[in-house]
PAVOBA-304217 format. One record per residue (C-alpha): residue in three letters; residue number from 1; z negated, x negated, y. Coordinates in nm, 3 decimals. Last residue first. Layout:
+------+-----+---------+---------+---------+
: type : seq :       z :       x :       y :
+------+-----+---------+---------+---------+
:  ALA : NUM :       Z :       X :       Y :
...
+------+-----+---------+---------+---------+
//
This chain:
+------+-----+---------+---------+---------+
: type : seq :       z :       x :       y :
+------+-----+---------+---------+---------+
:  GLY : 352 :   0.479 :   1.122 :  -2.329 :
:  LYS : 351 :   0.108 :   0.942 :  -2.287 :
:  LYS : 350 :   0.050 :   0.740 :  -2.036 :
:  LEU : 349 :   0.085 :   0.372 :  -2.092 :
:  THR : 348 :  -0.190 :   0.106 :  -2.155 :
:  PHE : 347 :  -0.165 :  -0.285 :  -2.221 :
:  GLY : 346 :  -0.346 :  -0.502 :  -2.451 :
:  PHE : 345 :  -0.332 :  -0.910 :  -2.544 :
:  THR : 344 :  -0.510 :  -1.013 :  -2.809 :
:  THR : 343 :  -0.600 :  -1.411 :  -2.892 :
:  GLY : 342 :  -0.694 :  -1.571 :  -3.188 :
:  VAL : 341 :  -1.010 :  -1.741 :  -3.388 :
:  GLY : 340 :  -0.981 :  -2.114 :  -3.271 :
:  ILE : 339 :  -1.076 :  -2.070 :  -2.982 :
:  THR : 338 :  -1.205 :  -1.665 :  -2.899 :
:  SER : 337 :  -0.951 :  -1.429 :  -2.675 :
:  ARG : 336 :  -0.913 :  -1.125 :  -2.430 :
:  VAL : 335 :  -0.645 :  -1.027 :  -2.252 :
:  GLN : 334 :  -0.578 :  -0.727 :  -2.019 :
:  ILE : 333 :  -0.264 :  -0.530 :  -1.928 :
:  THR : 332 :  -0.283 :  -0.280 :  -1.673 :
:  GLN : 331 :  -0.095 :   0.045 :  -1.560 :
:  GLN : 330 :   0.026 :   0.186 :  -1.208 :
:  HIS : 329 :   0.390 :   0.173 :  -1.420 :
:  ALA : 328 :   0.500 :  -0.080 :  -1.137 :
:  GLU : 327 :   0.182 :  -0.306 :  -1.246 :
:  MET : 326 :   0.284 :  -0.313 :  -1.610 :
:  ILE : 325 :   0.581 :  -0.471 :  -1.525 :
:  HIS : 324 :   0.414 :  -0.730 :  -1.288 :
:  LYS : 323 :   0.193 :  -0.829 :  -1.560 :
:  ALA : 322 :   0.488 :  -0.858 :  -1.812 :
:  ILE : 321 :   0.676 :  -1.101 :  -1.566 :
:  ALA : 320 :   0.370 :  -1.288 :  -1.531 :
:  LEU : 319 :   0.322 :  -1.307 :  -1.902 :
:  GLY : 318 :   0.684 :  -1.428 :  -1.955 :
:  LEU : 317 :   0.680 :  -1.694 :  -1.686 :
:  GLY : 316 :   0.567 :  -1.974 :  -1.818 :
:  LYS : 315 :   0.876 :  -2.132 :  -1.915 :
:  GLY : 314 :   0.868 :  -2.151 :  -2.298 :
:  LYS : 313 :   0.907 :  -2.470 :  -2.541 :
:  ARG : 312 :   0.659 :  -2.757 :  -2.470 :
:  THR : 311 :   0.458 :  -2.646 :  -2.809 :
:  VAL : 310 :   0.140 :  -2.732 :  -2.953 :
:  ALA : 309 :  -0.029 :  -2.952 :  -2.741 :
:  ARG : 308 :   0.158 :  -2.758 :  -2.411 :
:  GLY : 307 :  -0.041 :  -2.463 :  -2.550 :
:  ARG : 306 :  -0.349 :  -2.593 :  -2.571 :
:  ASP : 305 :  -0.360 :  -2.755 :  -2.227 :
:  THR : 304 :  -0.304 :  -2.387 :  -2.103 :
:  ARG : 303 :   0.054 :  -2.279 :  -1.957 :
:  TYR : 302 :   0.057 :  -2.137 :  -1.593 :
:  PHE : 301 :   0.449 :  -2.066 :  -1.485 :
:  ARG : 300 :   0.395 :  -1.768 :  -1.301 :
:  GLU : 299 :  -0.012 :  -1.682 :  -1.317 :
:  PHE : 298 :  -0.045 :  -1.417 :  -1.582 :
:  VAL : 297 :  -0.254 :  -1.669 :  -1.810 :
:  ARG : 296 :  -0.498 :  -1.742 :  -1.524 :
:  VAL : 295 :  -0.820 :  -1.582 :  -1.566 :
:  LEU : 294 :  -0.793 :  -1.637 :  -1.920 :
:  ASP : 293 :  -0.775 :  -2.013 :  -1.873 :
:  PRO : 292 :  -1.147 :  -2.074 :  -1.771 :
:  SER : 291 :  -1.271 :  -1.901 :  -2.119 :
:  ASP : 290 :  -1.059 :  -2.117 :  -2.292 :
:  ILE : 289 :  -0.756 :  -1.879 :  -2.489 :
:  GLY : 288 :  -0.699 :  -1.910 :  -2.883 :
:  ILE : 287 :  -0.521 :  -2.154 :  -3.127 :
:  GLY : 286 :  -0.384 :  -1.848 :  -3.325 :
:  ASP : 285 :  -0.502 :  -1.560 :  -3.564 :
:  ASP : 284 :  -0.268 :  -1.326 :  -3.339 :
:  THR : 283 :  -0.345 :  -0.981 :  -3.180 :
:  ILE : 282 :  -0.156 :  -0.759 :  -3.028 :
:  GLU : 281 :  -0.297 :  -0.452 :  -2.865 :
:  THR : 280 :  -0.080 :  -0.097 :  -2.759 :
:  LEU : 279 :  -0.348 :   0.161 :  -2.611 :
:  ILE : 278 :  -0.213 :   0.486 :  -2.525 :
:  ASN : 277 :  -0.297 :   0.669 :  -2.219 :
:  GLU : 276 :  -0.446 :   1.037 :  -2.145 :
:  ASP : 275 :  -0.763 :   1.033 :  -2.365 :
:  MET : 274 :  -0.766 :   0.661 :  -2.531 :
:  ASP : 273 :  -0.571 :   0.738 :  -2.838 :
:  PHE : 272 :  -0.481 :   0.345 :  -2.972 :
:  PHE : 271 :  -0.189 :   0.110 :  -3.113 :
:  THR : 270 :  -0.222 :  -0.143 :  -3.275 :
:  VAL : 269 :   0.019 :  -0.483 :  -3.324 :
:  LYS : 268 :  -0.103 :  -0.738 :  -3.580 :
:  THR : 267 :   0.032 :  -1.105 :  -3.554 :
:  HIS : 266 :  -0.087 :  -1.330 :  -3.846 :
:  GLY : 265 :  -0.009 :  -1.665 :  -3.986 :
:  LYS : 264 :   0.014 :  -1.812 :  -4.325 :
:  SER : 263 :   0.151 :  -2.131 :  -4.216 :
:  LYS : 262 :   0.179 :  -2.208 :  -3.833 :
:  ARG : 261 :  -0.135 :  -2.036 :  -3.645 :
:  GLY : 260 :  -0.018 :  -1.838 :  -3.395 :
:  TYR : 259 :   0.073 :  -2.040 :  -3.024 :
:  ARG : 258 :   0.437 :  -1.953 :  -3.094 :
:  ILE : 257 :   0.472 :  -1.669 :  -3.225 :
:  SER : 256 :   0.195 :  -1.448 :  -3.037 :
:  ASN : 255 :   0.382 :  -1.580 :  -2.765 :
:  ASP : 254 :   0.706 :  -1.425 :  -2.886 :
:  ILE : 253 :   0.494 :  -1.077 :  -2.954 :
:  ILE : 252 :   0.370 :  -1.136 :  -2.580 :
:  ASN : 251 :   0.742 :  -1.183 :  -2.399 :
:  THR : 250 :   0.886 :  -0.909 :  -2.657 :
:  LEU : 249 :   0.662 :  -0.660 :  -2.620 :
:  VAL : 248 :   0.641 :  -0.691 :  -2.210 :
:  LEU : 247 :   1.042 :  -0.699 :  -2.221 :
:  ARG : 246 :   1.085 :  -0.413 :  -2.461 :
:  ILE : 245 :   0.861 :  -0.244 :  -2.178 :
:  LYS : 244 :   1.095 :  -0.325 :  -1.937 :
:  GLU : 243 :   1.345 :  -0.128 :  -2.177 :
:  LYS : 242 :   1.201 :   0.156 :  -2.210 :
:  ASP : 241 :   1.088 :   0.209 :  -1.840 :
:  GLY : 240 :   0.740 :   0.477 :  -1.909 :
:  GLU : 239 :   0.620 :   0.723 :  -2.076 :
:  VAL : 238 :   0.471 :   0.784 :  -2.414 :
:  MET : 237 :   0.518 :   0.857 :  -2.753 :
:  VAL : 236 :   0.326 :   0.757 :  -3.039 :
:  HIS : 235 :   0.522 :   0.973 :  -3.333 :
:  ARG : 234 :   0.286 :   1.041 :  -3.579 :
:  ASP : 233 :   0.061 :   0.930 :  -3.881 :
:  PRO : 232 :   0.035 :   0.606 :  -3.713 :
:  GLU : 231 :   0.226 :   0.300 :  -3.944 :
:  ASN : 230 :   0.018 :  -0.014 :  -3.790 :
:  VAL : 229 :   0.264 :  -0.320 :  -3.729 :
:  THR : 228 :   0.251 :  -0.607 :  -3.881 :
:  ILE : 227 :   0.398 :  -0.937 :  -3.834 :
:  ARG : 226 :   0.384 :  -1.229 :  -4.100 :
:  ILE : 225 :   0.408 :  -1.576 :  -3.951 :
:  ASP : 224 :   0.568 :  -1.841 :  -4.150 :
:  ARG : 223 :   0.687 :  -2.066 :  -3.838 :
:  LYS : 222 :   1.015 :  -1.976 :  -3.920 :
:  LEU : 221 :   0.930 :  -1.642 :  -4.063 :
:  ALA : 220 :   0.810 :  -1.572 :  -3.743 :
:  LYS : 219 :   1.144 :  -1.713 :  -3.529 :
:  ILE : 218 :   1.413 :  -1.517 :  -3.719 :
:  GLU : 217 :   1.133 :  -1.193 :  -3.727 :
:  LEU : 216 :   1.196 :  -1.193 :  -3.382 :
:  MET : 215 :   1.477 :  -0.877 :  -3.372 :
:  GLU : 214 :   1.318 :  -0.672 :  -3.606 :
:  VAL : 213 :   0.936 :  -0.716 :  -3.457 :
:  VAL : 212 :   1.124 :  -0.598 :  -3.074 :
:  GLU : 211 :   1.272 :  -0.285 :  -3.275 :
:  HIS : 210 :   0.959 :  -0.210 :  -3.442 :
:  THR : 209 :   0.788 :  -0.228 :  -3.131 :
:  LEU : 208 :   1.017 :   0.040 :  -3.004 :
:  ALA : 207 :   0.957 :   0.252 :  -3.288 :
:  ALA : 206 :   0.577 :   0.300 :  -3.218 :
:  ILE : 205 :   0.674 :   0.280 :  -2.875 :
:  ASP : 204 :   0.781 :   0.634 :  -2.877 :
:  PHE : 203 :   1.020 :   0.752 :  -2.619 :
:  ARG : 202 :   0.957 :   0.946 :  -2.276 :
:  GLN : 201 :   1.174 :   0.837 :  -1.967 :
:  ILE : 200 :   1.108 :   0.685 :  -1.672 :
:  ASN : 199 :   1.405 :   0.442 :  -1.535 :
:  LEU : 198 :   1.197 :   0.214 :  -1.295 :
:  LYS : 197 :   1.349 :   0.107 :  -0.997 :
:  ILE : 196 :   1.326 :  -0.291 :  -0.925 :
:  GLN : 195 :   1.311 :  -0.323 :  -0.562 :
:  GLY : 194 :   0.940 :  -0.262 :  -0.545 :
:  SER : 193 :   0.866 :  -0.612 :  -0.364 :
:  GLU : 192 :   0.681 :  -0.752 :  -0.619 :
:  LEU : 191 :   0.901 :  -0.623 :  -0.925 :
:  GLN : 190 :   1.198 :  -0.776 :  -0.732 :
:  SER : 189 :   1.061 :  -1.112 :  -0.637 :
:  ILE : 188 :   0.918 :  -1.099 :  -1.050 :
:  GLU : 187 :   1.304 :  -1.052 :  -1.194 :
:  ASP : 186 :   1.455 :  -1.286 :  -0.913 :
:  LEU : 185 :   1.206 :  -1.559 :  -1.101 :
:  ASP : 184 :   1.295 :  -1.463 :  -1.457 :
:  GLU : 183 :   1.680 :  -1.475 :  -1.346 :
:  ILE : 182 :   1.610 :  -1.852 :  -1.206 :
:  ILE : 181 :   1.457 :  -1.931 :  -1.498 :
:  ARG : 180 :   1.700 :  -1.812 :  -1.696 :
:  ILE : 179 :   1.996 :  -1.990 :  -1.499 :
:  LEU : 178 :   1.770 :  -2.332 :  -1.508 :
:  ARG : 177 :   1.777 :  -2.279 :  -1.931 :
:  GLU : 176 :   2.114 :  -2.205 :  -1.911 :
:  VAL : 175 :   2.233 :  -2.509 :  -1.761 :
:  SER : 174 :   1.988 :  -2.684 :  -1.987 :
:  LYS : 173 :   2.182 :  -2.518 :  -2.316 :
:  GLU : 172 :   2.551 :  -2.589 :  -2.144 :
:  SER : 171 :   2.391 :  -2.987 :  -2.089 :
:  ARG : 170 :   2.328 :  -2.979 :  -2.464 :
:  LYS : 169 :   2.704 :  -2.830 :  -2.525 :
:  LEU : 168 :   2.872 :  -3.112 :  -2.338 :
:  TYR : 167 :   2.680 :  -3.392 :  -2.478 :
:  GLU : 166 :   2.800 :  -3.289 :  -2.834 :
:  ARG : 165 :   3.084 :  -3.252 :  -2.705 :
:  ASN : 164 :   3.176 :  -3.619 :  -2.609 :
:  ILE : 163 :   2.959 :  -3.731 :  -2.833 :
:  SER : 162 :   3.137 :  -3.853 :  -3.148 :
:  PRO : 161 :   3.479 :  -3.783 :  -2.993 :
:  ASP : 160 :   3.418 :  -4.042 :  -2.761 :
:  ASP : 159 :   3.641 :  -4.087 :  -2.453 :
:  ILE : 158 :   3.339 :  -3.862 :  -2.239 :
:  GLY : 157 :   3.111 :  -4.056 :  -2.341 :
:  GLY : 156 :   3.308 :  -4.356 :  -2.101 :
:  ASP : 155 :   3.033 :  -4.425 :  -1.793 :
:  ILE : 154 :   3.080 :  -4.035 :  -1.671 :
:  LEU : 153 :   2.996 :  -3.884 :  -2.039 :
:  THR : 152 :   2.686 :  -4.085 :  -2.010 :
:  SER : 151 :   2.600 :  -3.991 :  -1.614 :
:  VAL : 150 :   2.659 :  -3.614 :  -1.716 :
:  TYR : 149 :   2.393 :  -3.616 :  -1.999 :
:  GLY : 148 :   2.154 :  -3.814 :  -1.798 :
:  GLN : 147 :   2.173 :  -3.579 :  -1.543 :
:  ILE : 146 :   2.217 :  -3.260 :  -1.752 :
:  ASN : 145 :   1.870 :  -3.363 :  -1.919 :
:  PHE : 144 :   1.722 :  -3.494 :  -1.587 :
:  LEU : 143 :   1.776 :  -3.139 :  -1.463 :
:  PRO : 142 :   1.678 :  -2.970 :  -1.761 :
:  THR : 141 :   1.326 :  -3.151 :  -1.707 :
:  LYS : 140 :   1.280 :  -3.127 :  -1.383 :
:  LEU : 139 :   1.307 :  -2.760 :  -1.357 :
:  GLU : 138 :   0.982 :  -2.695 :  -1.506 :
:  HIS : 137 :   0.789 :  -2.944 :  -1.331 :
:  SER : 136 :   0.884 :  -2.867 :  -1.050 :
:  VAL : 135 :   0.793 :  -2.498 :  -1.084 :
:  ASN : 134 :   0.467 :  -2.610 :  -1.211 :
:  GLY : 133 :   0.395 :  -2.840 :  -0.945 :
:  ILE : 132 :   0.503 :  -2.554 :  -0.670 :
:  PHE : 131 :   0.262 :  -2.309 :  -0.812 :
:  ASP : 130 :  -0.019 :  -2.543 :  -0.841 :
:  ARG : 129 :   0.013 :  -2.596 :  -0.490 :
:  ARG : 128 :   0.042 :  -2.202 :  -0.431 :
:  TYR : 127 :  -0.224 :  -2.185 :  -0.634 :
:  GLN : 126 :  -0.479 :  -2.405 :  -0.456 :
:  GLU : 125 :  -0.357 :  -2.216 :  -0.105 :
:  LEU : 124 :  -0.442 :  -1.921 :  -0.258 :
:  GLN : 123 :  -0.736 :  -2.015 :  -0.361 :
:  ARG : 122 :  -0.857 :  -2.188 :  -0.027 :
:  LEU : 121 :  -0.735 :  -1.862 :   0.136 :
:  GLN : 120 :  -0.896 :  -1.647 :  -0.065 :
:  GLU : 119 :  -1.236 :  -1.840 :   0.047 :
:  ILE : 118 :  -1.163 :  -1.794 :   0.354 :
:  GLU : 117 :  -1.108 :  -1.496 :   0.349 :
:  ASN : 116 :  -1.446 :  -1.421 :   0.145 :
:  GLN : 115 :  -1.607 :  -1.602 :   0.443 :
:  LYS : 114 :  -1.474 :  -1.422 :   0.680 :
:  GLU : 113 :  -1.546 :  -1.101 :   0.549 :
:  ARG : 112 :  -1.922 :  -1.246 :   0.547 :
:  GLU : 111 :  -1.907 :  -1.350 :   0.883 :
:  TRP : 110 :  -1.781 :  -0.997 :   0.959 :
:  ASP : 109 :  -2.067 :  -0.848 :   0.795 :
:  ASP : 108 :  -2.338 :  -1.036 :   0.964 :
:  VAL : 107 :  -2.184 :  -0.996 :   1.267 :
:  VAL : 106 :  -2.187 :  -0.652 :   1.244 :
:  HIS : 105 :  -2.515 :  -0.606 :   1.125 :
:  GLN : 104 :  -2.649 :  -0.802 :   1.401 :
:  VAL : 103 :  -2.471 :  -0.615 :   1.671 :
:  ASN : 102 :  -2.557 :  -0.300 :   1.528 :
:  ASP : 101 :  -2.941 :  -0.426 :   1.546 :
:  ILE : 100 :  -2.883 :  -0.499 :   1.905 :
:  ILE :  99 :  -2.695 :  -0.199 :   1.989 :
:  ASP :  98 :  -2.941 :   0.048 :   1.917 :
:  HIS :  97 :  -3.173 :   0.038 :   2.235 :
:  ASP :  96 :  -2.865 :   0.063 :   2.415 :
:  PRO :  95 :  -2.711 :   0.338 :   2.212 :
:  ILE :  94 :  -2.369 :   0.325 :   2.033 :
:  VAL :  93 :  -2.071 :   0.452 :   2.120 :
:  PRO :  92 :  -1.834 :   0.424 :   1.833 :
:  PRO :  91 :  -1.496 :   0.168 :   1.841 :
:  LYS :  90 :  -1.173 :   0.310 :   1.912 :
:  GLU :  89 :  -0.885 :   0.295 :   1.684 :
:  LYS :  88 :  -0.522 :   0.191 :   1.818 :
:  LYS :  87 :  -0.598 :  -0.121 :   1.890 :
:  GLY :  86 :  -0.688 :  -0.263 :   1.546 :
:  LEU :  85 :  -1.047 :  -0.204 :   1.320 :
:  LYS :  84 :  -1.142 :  -0.532 :   1.285 :
:  PHE :  83 :  -1.024 :  -0.706 :   1.613 :
:  THR :  82 :  -1.119 :  -0.384 :   1.804 :
:  HIS :  81 :  -1.451 :  -0.406 :   1.637 :
:  ILE :  80 :  -1.547 :  -0.734 :   1.687 :
:  SER :  79 :  -1.450 :  -0.757 :   2.100 :
:  LYS :  78 :  -1.643 :  -0.349 :   2.091 :
:  TYR :  77 :  -1.980 :  -0.512 :   1.988 :
:  ILE :  76 :  -1.913 :  -0.896 :   2.164 :
:  LEU :  75 :  -1.866 :  -0.655 :   2.510 :
:  ARG :  74 :  -2.084 :  -0.473 :   2.431 :
:  ILE :  73 :  -2.364 :  -0.785 :   2.386 :
:  LYS :  72 :  -2.181 :  -0.873 :   2.702 :
:  SER :  71 :  -2.295 :  -0.557 :   2.858 :
:  TYR :  70 :  -2.588 :  -0.629 :   2.721 :
:  ILE :  69 :  -2.732 :  -0.925 :   2.914 :
:  PHE :  68 :  -2.625 :  -0.916 :   3.231 :
:  ARG :  67 :  -2.587 :  -0.589 :   3.347 :
:  ASP :  66 :  -2.826 :  -0.412 :   3.113 :
:  LEU :  65 :  -3.086 :  -0.717 :   3.120 :
:  THR :  64 :  -3.060 :  -0.746 :   3.495 :
:  TYR :  63 :  -3.128 :  -0.415 :   3.589 :
:  ARG :  62 :  -3.401 :  -0.321 :   3.316 :
:  PHE :  61 :  -3.600 :  -0.615 :   3.432 :
:  ILE :  60 :  -3.526 :  -0.603 :   3.816 :
:  PHE :  59 :  -3.639 :  -0.210 :   3.750 :
:  ASN :  58 :  -3.960 :  -0.282 :   3.541 :
:  VAL :  57 :  -4.045 :  -0.571 :   3.846 :
:  LEU :  56 :  -3.997 :  -0.305 :   4.093 :
:  ILE :  55 :  -4.178 :  -0.011 :   3.948 :
:  PHE :  54 :  -4.450 :  -0.249 :   3.843 :
:  LEU :  53 :  -4.472 :  -0.409 :   4.161 :
:  LEU :  52 :  -4.517 :  -0.044 :   4.341 :
:  PHE :  51 :  -4.777 :   0.024 :   4.094 :
:  ALA :  50 :  -4.978 :  -0.255 :   4.159 :
:  SER :  49 :  -4.940 :  -0.252 :   4.522 :
:  THR :  48 :  -5.080 :   0.080 :   4.501 :
:  ILE :  47 :  -5.376 :   0.016 :   4.226 :
:  LEU :  46 :  -5.478 :  -0.297 :   4.424 :
:  ILE :  45 :  -5.489 :  -0.072 :   4.774 :
:  ILE :  44 :  -5.692 :   0.182 :   4.645 :
:  TYR :  43 :  -5.911 :  -0.095 :   4.500 :
:  PHE :  42 :  -5.962 :  -0.282 :   4.806 :
:  LEU :  41 :  -6.043 :   0.030 :   5.014 :
:  PHE :  40 :  -6.292 :   0.210 :   4.766 :
:  ASN :  39 :  -6.510 :  -0.137 :   4.892 :
:  GLY :  38 :  -6.737 :  -0.242 :   4.617 :
:  PRO :  37 :  -6.530 :  -0.594 :   4.589 :
:  VAL :  36 :  -6.709 :  -0.824 :   4.320 :
:  GLN :  35 :  -6.894 :  -1.102 :   4.531 :
:  ASN :  34 :  -6.817 :  -1.440 :   4.696 :
:  PHE :  33 :  -6.612 :  -1.296 :   4.922 :
:  LEU :  32 :  -6.304 :  -1.548 :   4.872 :
:  LEU :  31 :  -6.345 :  -1.609 :   4.550 :
:  VAL :  30 :  -6.408 :  -1.241 :   4.435 :
:  ASP :  29 :  -6.081 :  -1.155 :   4.637 :
:  SER :  28 :  -5.916 :  -1.403 :   4.509 :
:  ILE :  27 :  -6.010 :  -1.310 :   4.161 :
:  PHE :  26 :  -5.890 :  -0.930 :   4.203 :
:  PHE :  25 :  -5.560 :  -1.022 :   4.343 :
:  LEU :  24 :  -5.562 :  -1.296 :   4.055 :
:  PHE :  23 :  -5.640 :  -1.039 :   3.789 :
:  ILE :  22 :  -5.419 :  -0.726 :   3.958 :
:  TYR :  21 :  -5.117 :  -0.951 :   4.000 :
:  VAL :  20 :  -5.140 :  -1.095 :   3.595 :
:  GLY :  19 :  -5.132 :  -0.738 :   3.491 :
:  THR :  18 :  -4.891 :  -0.660 :   3.691 :
:  ILE :  17 :  -4.672 :  -0.930 :   3.516 :
:  ILE :  16 :  -4.798 :  -0.861 :   3.218 :
:  LEU :  15 :  -4.678 :  -0.458 :   3.254 :
:  ALA :  14 :  -4.356 :  -0.512 :   3.427 :
:  ASN :  13 :  -4.267 :  -0.728 :   3.128 :
:  LEU :  12 :  -4.348 :  -0.513 :   2.846 :
:  PHE :  11 :  -4.186 :  -0.187 :   3.063 :
:  ALA :  10 :  -3.890 :  -0.442 :   3.077 :
:  LEU :   9 :  -3.875 :  -0.530 :   2.693 :
:  ASN :   8 :  -3.949 :  -0.179 :   2.605 :
:  ARG :   7 :  -3.623 :  -0.034 :   2.798 :
:  PRO :   6 :  -3.416 :  -0.310 :   2.699 :
:  GLU :   5 :  -3.459 :  -0.243 :   2.364 :
:  HIS :   4 :  -3.588 :  -0.606 :   2.220 :
:  PHE :   3 :  -3.949 :  -0.512 :   2.209 :
:  LYS :   2 :  -3.895 :  -0.268 :   1.970 :
:  MET :   1 :  -4.173 :  -0.007 :   1.942 :
+------+-----+---------+---------+---------+
//
């Protein structure tokens, strides 16, 4: 028996009060007449009055609980469900004998949800602060460079043939860097909002990878890094936006060159048949990524401390763009890494 149910709770209280009444009625008669009452009429009066008292107390308790307590609990239950489900959906009707358990369950679930939301908000706030700090850092360098070059030219450098043209070229490079940052941010925003329409077509991703490798060959040679693409027995046909996937491959392979092992380094591209999808993996033998950084490598402007130590180049937007492109294809991109051993990025595309 659940004594927090209104019916059982009222019954229990009425039973206790009636029992106390019978005891006091009996004891008072004994004390008054100094003997145990044996009159039949006494017991009729006692039982009748006790029964009426039980009915009255039970009714009062039931009415009080239902009117003043359970009505408030039902209101709380309804308010929570209305808040969670929205105004258009009505909360389910719960009988009074189940409402305490259900309200407790709903409140516990709601508390857990709110705690999760609070934690997510904290993480988003930390992400916002990091993002603003990273944007400021990335924009500050080219802006300060431009300011320095222009100030030098204004202070008389414009008349010095040995530096005027050189400083203008450097200013132009800094302006181009700013433009690339803004263009990359704009592309990410459009991908997030779904404004960019994908041009889905069937193409050979192995052939596309060879094109990207050829484009990055000079950069790889400068760092003495060898890039190999496994040669499948047949064409590796996939479905996707060819130019967007070209950008994904370019960003990942470029990263493998930038953070790969300098001198005798090796980047390997491999394709795997995954039933309905083709998995493309790009593996390098570079510095690797710490475990805490792995979950953040796809954030905008995020660069690991090890990455910053290796090179100051790079905006930290390439992997963020790659992630959004793969999400637009409703596919995944993942990373695994071991410090001092290397890093592997992998993404899937539907077979073509």
